[in-house]
C-alpha positions as CSV (number, residue, x, y, z in Angstrom):
1,M,-0.1,0.0,0.0
2,S,1.2,3.6,-0.7
3,K,0.4,7.0,0.5
4,V,-2.7,8.6,-0.3
5,A,-2.0,12.2,-1.0
6,K,-4.0,14.1,1.4
7,R,-5.5,17.1,0.5
8,S,-8.6,17.4,2.4
9,V,-9.2,19.7,5.3
10,S,-10.3,17.9,8.9
11,A,-13.5,19.8,10.6
12,I,-11.9,19.0,13.8
13,E,-9.0,21.2,12.9
14,I,-11.0,24.1,11.6
15,A,-13.0,23.8,14.9
16,I,-10.0,24.2,16.8
17,G,-8.6,27.0,15.1
18,L,-11.8,28.5,15.4
19,E,-12.0,28.1,19.1
20,K,-8.0,29.2,19.5
21,G,-9.2,32.5,17.7
22,S,-6.3,31.4,14.6
23,L,-9.2,31.1,12.5
24,C,-12.5,33.7,11.5
25,P,-15.5,32.7,10.0
26,V,-15.8,35.3,7.9
27,N,-12.1,35.0,6.4
28,L,-12.6,31.0,6.5
29,V,-15.7,31.7,4.0
30,E,-14.0,34.3,1.9
31,E,-11.4,32.1,1.5
32,T,-13.8,28.9,0.7
33,F,-15.4,30.7,-2.1
34,A,-12.1,32.2,-3.7
35,N,-10.5,28.5,-3.5
36,I,-13.8,27.2,-5.0
37,K,-14.0,29.6,-7.8
38,S,-10.3,29.0,-9.0
39,S,-11.1,25.3,-9.0
40,D,-13.1,22.8,-11.2
41,P,-16.2,24.8,-12.1
42,S,-18.2,21.3,-12.2
43,I,-18.2,20.8,-8.8
44,F,-20.8,22.9,-7.5
45,T,-24.3,23.8,-9.0
46,V,-24.6,26.8,-6.7
47,L,-22.9,28.9,-4.4
48,L,-24.9,30.3,-1.7
49,E,-22.6,33.5,-1.4
50,E,-24.9,35.9,0.2
51,R,-26.3,33.1,3.0
52,A,-23.1,32.0,3.7
53,L,-21.5,35.7,4.5
54,R,-24.5,36.6,6.4
55,E,-24.3,33.3,8.4
56,A,-20.5,33.5,8.8
57,H,-20.8,37.3,10.2
58,A,-23.3,36.2,12.3
59,S,-20.9,33.5,13.8
60,K,-18.1,35.7,14.4
61,Q,-20.4,38.1,16.3
62,R,-21.6,35.0,18.6
63,R,-17.8,34.2,19.0
64,N,-17.0,37.6,20.0
65,E,-19.9,37.5,22.5
66,G,-19.0,34.0,23.8
67,R,-22.6,32.4,22.8
68,L,-21.9,29.8,20.3
69,L,-24.8,27.9,18.8
70,S,-22.5,24.3,19.2
71,L,-18.9,23.8,19.0
72,W,-18.8,23.9,15.4
73,D,-20.3,27.4,14.8
74,G,-18.4,28.7,11.8
75,I,-17.7,25.4,10.0
76,P,-18.3,26.0,6.4
77,I,-20.6,22.6,4.6
78,A,-21.8,22.2,1.3
79,W,-25.1,19.9,0.5
80,K,-25.7,17.4,-2.4
81,D,-28.0,19.2,-4.2
82,L,-31.0,17.4,-3.5
83,F,-31.4,18.8,-0.1
84,D,-33.8,21.7,-0.1
85,I,-32.2,25.0,0.8
86,K,-34.9,27.8,1.5
87,D,-35.8,30.0,-1.7
88,R,-34.0,27.9,-4.2
89,V,-35.1,25.6,-6.9
90,T,-33.6,21.8,-5.7
91,T,-32.2,20.6,-9.1
92,A,-31.0,16.8,-7.9
93,G,-28.4,17.5,-10.9
94,S,-31.3,18.2,-13.6
95,V,-31.8,21.2,-15.6
96,V,-35.9,19.5,-16.0
97,L,-36.7,20.7,-12.6
98,K,-35.5,24.4,-13.2
99,S,-39.3,25.4,-13.2
100,N,-40.2,23.9,-10.1
101,A,-41.4,26.2,-6.8
102,P,-38.5,27.2,-4.9
103,A,-38.0,25.5,-1.3
104,T,-39.9,27.1,1.0
105,C,-37.9,26.1,4.0
106,D,-34.5,24.1,4.6
107,A,-34.5,20.7,4.6
108,D,-34.4,18.9,8.0
109,V,-30.5,18.3,7.9
110,V,-29.6,21.7,6.6
111,A,-31.7,23.5,9.4
112,N,-30.2,21.5,12.0
113,A,-26.8,22.7,10.9
114,T,-27.8,26.2,10.6
115,Q,-29.3,25.8,14.2
116,A,-25.6,24.7,15.2
117,G,-24.0,27.5,13.2
118,L,-22.5,25.8,10.5
119,I,-22.3,27.7,7.2
120,S,-23.8,26.5,4.5
121,I,-21.5,26.9,1.4
122,G,-23.1,25.8,-1.6
123,C,-25.1,23.0,-3.3
124,L,-22.7,20.2,-5.2
125,N,-23.3,18.5,-8.4
126,M,-24.3,14.7,-8.5
127,T,-25.5,12.3,-10.9
128,E,-29.1,13.2,-12.4
129,F,-31.8,12.5,-10.0
130,A,-28.7,10.3,-8.0
131,Y,-29.3,7.2,-10.5
132,S,-25.7,6.2,-11.1
133,G,-22.7,5.4,-9.2
134,L,-20.2,6.8,-11.8
135,G,-20.6,10.5,-11.1
136,L,-21.2,11.7,-14.7
137,N,-23.4,14.8,-15.4
138,P,-24.1,16.1,-18.8
139,H,-25.9,19.0,-17.5
140,F,-23.3,20.4,-15.1
141,G,-20.3,18.5,-16.0
142,T,-18.6,15.9,-14.6
143,P,-16.1,16.8,-11.2
144,K,-13.0,15.5,-11.9
145,N,-11.2,13.2,-9.6
146,P,-7.9,15.1,-8.4
147,H,-6.1,11.9,-8.0
148,G,-4.0,9.9,-10.0
149,T,-1.6,9.9,-13.3
150,G,-2.6,10.5,-16.7
151,P,-6.2,10.9,-17.9
152,T,-9.0,12.3,-16.3
153,R,-10.7,9.7,-13.7
154,I,-14.2,9.6,-12.6
155,P,-15.3,11.0,-9.5
156,G,-17.6,8.2,-8.6
157,G,-21.3,8.9,-7.7
158,S,-24.0,10.1,-7.1
159,S,-22.6,12.6,-5.0
160,S,-19.6,13.1,-7.1
161,G,-19.4,16.9,-6.1
162,C,-19.4,15.7,-2.6
163,G,-16.2,13.5,-3.3
164,V,-14.6,15.9,-5.1
165,A,-15.2,19.1,-3.0
166,V,-13.7,17.5,-0.1
167,A,-10.5,15.7,-1.2
168,R,-9.8,18.8,-3.0
169,G,-10.1,20.7,0.4
170,L,-12.6,23.0,-0.9
171,V,-15.0,22.1,2.1
172,P,-14.4,20.5,5.3
173,L,-17.9,18.6,5.2
174,A,-19.9,17.2,2.4
175,I,-23.5,16.0,3.0
176,G,-24.7,13.4,0.6
177,S,-27.3,10.5,0.3
178,D,-26.7,6.6,-0.5
179,T,-28.9,4.4,-2.2
180,G,-26.8,1.8,-3.3
181,G,-23.2,3.2,-2.9
182,S,-23.5,7.0,-3.7
183,I,-21.8,8.5,-0.4
184,R,-19.4,5.4,0.0
185,I,-18.4,5.1,-3.8
186,P,-17.2,8.8,-4.3
187,A,-15.3,8.9,-0.6
188,A,-13.6,5.2,-1.7
189,L,-12.7,6.9,-5.4
190,N,-11.6,10.3,-3.8
191,G,-9.4,9.1,-0.9
192,V,-11.9,10.3,1.7
193,V,-13.8,8.9,4.4
194,G,-17.7,8.6,3.8
195,Y,-20.3,7.4,6.4
196,K,-23.8,6.5,5.8
197,G,-26.2,5.6,8.3
198,S,-29.1,3.1,8.0
199,S,-32.6,4.2,6.9
200,I,-33.6,5.5,10.4
201,A,-30.2,7.3,11.2
202,F,-31.2,10.8,9.7
203,P,-34.2,13.0,9.5
204,K,-35.8,12.8,5.9
205,G,-37.8,16.0,5.4
206,G,-36.9,18.5,2.5
207,V,-35.1,15.6,0.5
208,F,-35.8,14.9,-3.2
209,H,-35.7,11.0,-3.0
210,L,-34.5,8.2,-5.5
211,S,-35.9,5.5,-3.4
212,K,-37.6,6.3,-0.2
213,T,-37.1,2.7,0.8
214,L,-33.3,2.5,0.2
215,D,-32.2,6.0,0.5
216,T,-30.1,7.3,3.2
217,F,-27.8,10.1,4.3
218,G,-24.1,11.4,5.7
219,P,-21.5,13.1,5.6
220,L,-18.3,12.5,3.4
221,A,-15.3,14.3,5.1
222,A,-11.3,14.2,5.8
223,D,-11.5,11.6,8.7
224,V,-13.6,9.6,11.0
225,K,-14.0,12.1,13.7
226,S,-15.2,14.9,11.4
227,C,-18.0,12.3,10.1
228,I,-19.2,11.6,13.5
229,G,-19.2,15.3,14.3
230,A,-21.2,16.1,11.3
231,A,-23.6,12.9,12.1
232,K,-24.2,14.5,15.5
233,V,-25.1,17.9,14.0
234,L,-27.3,16.3,11.3
235,N,-29.3,15.1,13.8
236,G,-29.9,18.3,16.1
237,Q,-27.3,16.5,19.1
238,A,-24.3,18.3,20.6
239,V,-20.8,17.5,19.1
240,A,-19.0,14.7,21.4
241,M,-16.7,12.4,20.4
242,P,-16.8,8.7,21.4
243,K,-13.7,6.4,22.5
244,P,-12.2,4.1,19.8
245,T,-13.3,0.4,20.2
246,A,-10.4,-1.5,21.6
247,I,-9.3,-3.3,18.6
248,S,-9.0,-6.5,20.4
249,Q,-13.0,-6.3,21.1
250,L,-13.7,-6.3,17.4
251,K,-14.8,-8.9,15.2
252,F,-14.3,-8.6,11.6
253,F,-16.3,-11.2,9.3
254,I,-15.3,-11.1,5.2
255,P,-17.1,-12.5,2.8
256,T,-15.5,-14.7,0.5
257,N,-18.1,-14.5,-2.3
258,V,-19.2,-12.0,-4.9
259,V,-17.4,-9.2,-3.6
260,F,-13.8,-10.1,-4.8
261,E,-15.1,-10.9,-8.1
262,D,-13.4,-9.1,-10.9
263,A,-11.7,-7.1,-8.5
264,Q,-8.3,-5.4,-9.4
265,D,-5.0,-6.7,-8.0
266,A,-4.2,-3.1,-6.0
267,V,-7.7,-3.6,-4.5
268,I,-7.2,-6.9,-3.4
269,E,-3.5,-6.3,-2.0
270,N,-4.3,-3.2,-0.2
271,F,-7.2,-5.0,1.6
272,E,-5.4,-7.7,2.6
273,A,-2.7,-5.5,4.0
274,S,-5.3,-3.9,5.8
275,V,-6.6,-7.2,7.1
276,R,-3.3,-7.8,8.5
277,A,-2.5,-5.0,10.3
278,L,-5.8,-5.4,12.2
279,E,-4.9,-9.1,13.1
280,A,-1.4,-7.9,14.2
281,A,-3.3,-5.1,16.2
282,G,-5.4,-8.0,18.1
283,A,-8.6,-8.0,15.8
284,T,-10.5,-11.0,15.3
285,V,-11.0,-12.0,11.7
286,T,-12.9,-14.6,10.0
287,R,-14.1,-15.4,6.8
288,G,-17.0,-16.9,5.0
289,V,-19.9,-17.4,2.8
290,C,-22.4,-14.2,3.0
291,T,-25.2,-16.4,2.1
292,E,-27.7,-13.0,1.6
293,F,-25.3,-11.9,-1.1
294,D,-26.1,-14.9,-3.5
295,Q,-29.8,-14.7,-2.8
296,I,-29.8,-10.8,-3.3
297,R,-27.6,-11.6,-6.6
298,T,-30.3,-14.4,-7.7
299,L,-33.4,-11.9,-6.6
300,T,-32.1,-9.0,-9.0
301,A,-31.4,-11.3,-12.1
302,E,-34.9,-12.6,-11.7
303,H,-37.1,-9.9,-10.4
304,G,-34.9,-6.7,-11.0
305,Y,-33.7,-3.9,-8.3
306,L,-36.4,-2.3,-5.9
307,V,-34.8,1.1,-6.8
308,G,-36.2,0.9,-10.0
309,P,-39.9,0.7,-9.6
310,E,-39.6,3.3,-6.8
311,A,-37.7,5.7,-9.1
312,L,-40.3,4.9,-11.9
313,D,-43.1,5.8,-9.6
314,L,-41.3,9.0,-7.8
315,H,-40.7,10.4,-11.4
316,W,-43.5,8.9,-13.7
317,D,-45.2,11.8,-14.8
318,L,-41.4,13.8,-15.7
319,V,-40.3,10.8,-17.6
320,H,-43.5,10.5,-19.8
321,S,-43.7,14.3,-20.3
322,A,-41.9,16.4,-23.2
323,K,-39.1,17.1,-20.7
324,A,-37.6,13.8,-20.3
325,A,-35.9,14.5,-23.9
326,D,-33.9,16.9,-21.7
327,M,-32.9,14.4,-19.2
328,D,-29.6,12.5,-19.2
329,Q,-30.6,9.9,-21.6
330,R,-28.8,7.1,-19.6
331,V,-30.6,8.0,-16.6
332,L,-34.0,8.1,-18.2
333,E,-33.0,4.8,-19.6
334,R,-32.2,3.2,-16.3
335,I,-35.7,4.5,-15.0
336,L,-38.0,3.5,-17.9
337,D,-36.4,-0.2,-17.7
338,A,-38.0,-0.7,-14.4
339,G,-41.6,-0.9,-16.2
340,D,-40.9,-4.1,-17.5
341,L,-41.1,-4.9,-13.7
342,S,-44.4,-6.8,-12.8
343,A,-46.4,-6.4,-9.9
344,R,-45.5,-9.8,-8.5
345,D,-42.0,-8.6,-9.1
346,L,-42.0,-5.9,-6.9
347,I,-43.9,-8.1,-4.1
348,V,-41.2,-10.6,-4.2
349,I,-38.3,-7.9,-3.8
350,L,-40.3,-6.7,-0.7
351,R,-40.7,-9.8,0.7
352,T,-37.4,-11.5,0.2
353,R,-35.7,-8.2,1.9
354,A,-37.9,-8.0,4.7
355,R,-36.8,-12.0,5.4
356,L,-33.2,-11.4,4.5
357,I,-32.8,-8.5,6.7
358,K,-34.3,-10.8,9.4
359,E,-32.1,-13.7,8.7
360,N,-29.0,-11.2,8.4
361,R,-29.9,-9.5,11.9
362,R,-29.9,-13.1,13.5
363,D,-26.8,-14.3,12.1
364,L,-24.4,-11.2,11.9
365,G,-25.0,-9.6,15.7
366,N,-22.3,-7.2,16.4
367,Q,-19.7,-8.4,13.9
368,I,-18.6,-6.1,11.4
369,I,-18.7,-6.8,8.0
370,L,-15.5,-6.1,6.0
371,Y,-14.6,-6.0,2.1
372,P,-13.4,-3.3,-0.3
373,T,-15.5,-0.6,-0.9
374,T,-15.4,-1.0,-4.7
375,P,-13.7,-3.6,-6.4
376,I,-11.9,-1.0,-8.8
377,T,-10.4,2.0,-8.6
378,A,-11.5,5.1,-10.2
379,P,-11.9,4.4,-14.4
380,K,-11.0,6.9,-16.9
381,L,-13.7,9.2,-17.3
382,E,-13.5,9.6,-21.4
383,P,-14.3,6.1,-22.6
384,L,-17.4,6.0,-19.9
385,E,-18.6,9.3,-22.0
386,Q,-18.4,7.7,-25.1
387,D,-19.6,4.2,-24.5
388,D,-23.2,3.3,-23.3
389,E,-22.2,-0.2,-23.0
390,L,-19.4,0.2,-21.1
391,Y,-20.9,2.9,-18.6
392,Q,-23.8,0.3,-17.6
393,R,-21.1,-2.6,-17.4
394,M,-18.8,-0.5,-15.0
395,N,-21.6,0.9,-13.2
396,K,-23.1,-2.3,-12.4
397,L,-19.9,-3.2,-10.8
398,I,-18.9,-0.2,-8.9
399,L,-22.4,-0.2,-7.2
400,R,-22.2,-4.0,-6.5
401,N,-20.2,-3.9,-3.1
402,P,-21.8,-0.9,-1.1
403,G,-25.3,-1.9,-2.7
404,F,-25.6,-4.7,-0.3
405,G,-25.5,-2.7,2.5
406,N,-28.3,-0.7,1.4
407,F,-30.8,-3.9,0.7
408,L,-29.8,-5.2,4.1
409,D,-30.3,-1.9,5.7
410,W,-26.7,-2.0,7.0
411,C,-25.0,1.4,8.3
412,G,-21.2,1.8,6.6
413,V,-17.7,3.6,6.8
414,A,-15.7,3.6,3.7
415,L,-12.2,4.3,4.6
416,P,-9.2,5.2,2.4
417,N,-6.3,2.4,2.6
418,G,-3.9,2.8,-0.2
419,V,-3.7,3.6,-3.7
420,D,-2.8,1.6,-7.1
421,R,0.1,2.2,-9.3
422,N,-1.8,5.0,-10.9
423,Q,-1.9,6.6,-7.9
424,M,-5.7,6.0,-7.3
425,P,-7.2,5.4,-4.1
426,T,-8.5,2.1,-2.8
427,S,-10.6,1.8,0.1
428,I,-12.0,-0.7,2.8
429,L,-15.9,-1.0,3.7
430,L,-16.9,-1.5,7.5
431,S,-20.6,-2.3,8.0
432,M,-22.5,-3.2,10.4
433,L,-26.3,-3.8,11.3
434,G,-28.8,-0.8,10.9
435,G,-29.0,0.6,14.9
436,Y,-25.5,0.1,15.3
437,E,-24.7,3.4,14.3
438,S,-22.5,4.4,17.1
439,D,-20.8,1.1,17.6
440,L,-19.7,1.4,13.8
441,L,-18.2,4.7,14.4
442,S,-16.4,4.0,17.6
443,A,-14.8,0.9,15.7
444,A,-14.1,2.9,12.6
445,L,-12.1,5.4,14.8
446,A,-10.0,2.4,15.9
447,V,-9.7,0.8,12.5
448,E,-8.7,4.3,10.9
449,S,-6.0,4.6,13.5
450,V,-4.6,1.1,13.0
451,L,-4.3,1.9,9.1
452,S,-2.8,5.1,9.9
453,R,0.0,3.9,11.9
454,A,0.5,0.8,9.4
455,N,0.7,2.7,6.1
456,D,0.7,6.7,7.2
457,Y,-1.9,7.2,4.7
458,L,-3.4,10.0,6.4
């Protein structure tokens, strides 16, 4: 494993700077906008300069008067463009929604962050309607992965702007959604940390959904502590850090089926090096077949994906209107493909999912599922823009590993764990049952520390 080049900025470090007075909220916001404007213009869909400066001046005054809203008062934050921002049309990475009415209030998580004094910088680019794991967007452009040598690589999606904005150090916190990997994939491909909660981990009001059953949310950041703090803020809670779980108390289960298929050598090599480091530190690691993975794969082959009919239902009027011609045609095609599923297909999918979640909760317990976040590093952008068949094949492959966690309603943390020969990041995924979010994050703190000592990648 080689070191991941780190450009991202820790929210924890910014909080310390603000507390000590070495950082000023207003100067910080002004510098943030200057950096954004000199960077890749495809990362943000809109900048909230007037709002951010107003919030920064208010934060500065609160600091001067000693009446902070939270320990993170004054920290910049950016939002995937599917969270409502008051008085703005939520575009969800699309141009066909521009005639919609502006949001009348902030999304729940945005409101909670504002009440904690965080400063909303802007809305981040994404795959249209969040329906792809690659991150391409023909409307606003595709954010460029900041890593690697040679041709431009994809950012991963659908929270593409989130991953790139954090990796480039433009903002310390970016909040995304994850329906089949859309936080963990861009985190993995851009060499940052990504955390998604289970289906009940965060409030969902004011969000443009893809699948109301599978949609989950969470932060991308430079480190696990920043993700933990962000999770507290998004839930309207005080920022507090748990202690890392002792490595000797952690039990990891590595599936031997499905998740390593078609994996690149560097991904496997870096994964095994990470496992050796965890074992050397005292962790218990077992390997075996995860039967749910094979059953999920058979289910989708025979009956399709759950996200399909839910996305079709949500966007039915739009995709059957003249506006459909202005959509990303690859996204449109995926949405319309669900029309081939029968009512029985959907019933079988839902019934089987409920059974598998129940069985998985019984069998997994407090173990941590461990495997590569994605089986490949970020592929080159240009071939995917030109070749529809390659696009569909790569999209399916890159969504495969993280997608199991959404279907089984797990929470998950993606951690960078090295690079390949082209200096593209690889990532390791820790997952636990939904409801074990606190345990997962405490474990992730410990794992991050072990990998950092073992490889100095942070």
